[in-house]
matplotlib code that plots the C-alpha trace (Angstrom):
import matplotlib.pyplot as plt

x = [0.0, 3.0, 4.1, 1.7, 2.3, 1.0, 0.7, 2.2, -0.8, 0.9, 4.3, 4.4, 7.5, 7.7, 9.3, 11.3, 12.7, 12.4, 14.3, 12.7, 13.5, 14.6, 11.5, 8.5, 5.0, 4.1, 0.6, 0.3, -2.9, -3.1, -4.7, -7.8, -8.4, -7.2, -4.3, -1.1, 0.7, 4.3, 7.3, 10.5, 13.6, 16.8, 18.2, 16.2, 13.5, 9.9, 8.3, 4.6, 2.4, 0.0, 1.9, -0.3, 1.6, 5.2, 7.8, 9.0]
y = [0.0, 2.3, 4.6, 6.6, 9.0, 7.8, 9.4, 7.8, 7.3, 5.5, 4.1, 1.5, 0.2, -3.6, -5.7, -8.7, -11.2, -8.6, -5.9, -2.7, -0.6, -3.3, -3.1, -0.8, -1.4, 1.3, 2.1, 4.1, 5.8, 5.4, 7.9, 5.7, 5.7, 2.2, 1.4, -0.6, -2.1, -2.9, -3.7, -1.8, -3.5, -1.5, -0.2, -2.7, -1.5, -1.3, -4.7, -4.9, -7.5, -7.7, -8.9, -6.6, -3.6, -3.2, -0.5, 0.3]
z = [0.0, 0.2, 3.0, 5.3, 8.1, 11.5, 14.9, 18.0, 20.3, 23.2, 24.3, 27.1, 28.7, 28.9, 31.6, 30.3, 32.8, 35.5, 33.6, 32.7, 29.6, 27.2, 25.1, 24.5, 23.1, 20.6, 19.3, 16.1, 14.8, 11.0, 8.7, 8.2, 12.0, 12.6, 14.9, 14.5, 17.5, 17.5, 19.8, 19.8, 21.3, 21.8, 18.5, 16.4, 14.0, 15.2, 14.6, 14.1, 15.9, 12.9, 9.8, 7.6, 9.0, 8.1, 8.0, 4.5]

ax = plt.figure().add_subplot(projection="3d")
ax.plot(x, y, z, "-o")
ax.set_aspect("equal")
plt.show()
């Protein structure tokens, strides 16, 4: 579908194995009103939970 601009709606810090700050859950609001949820770990790219949403 190409590239779209989204608005960061929420960022939530995740706890992994008792350690905080290693990953974050990110919720984006897309132009059509739907949301895309992803996980960001360290310096890695944002990975979307729904395979229909990807970063270009």
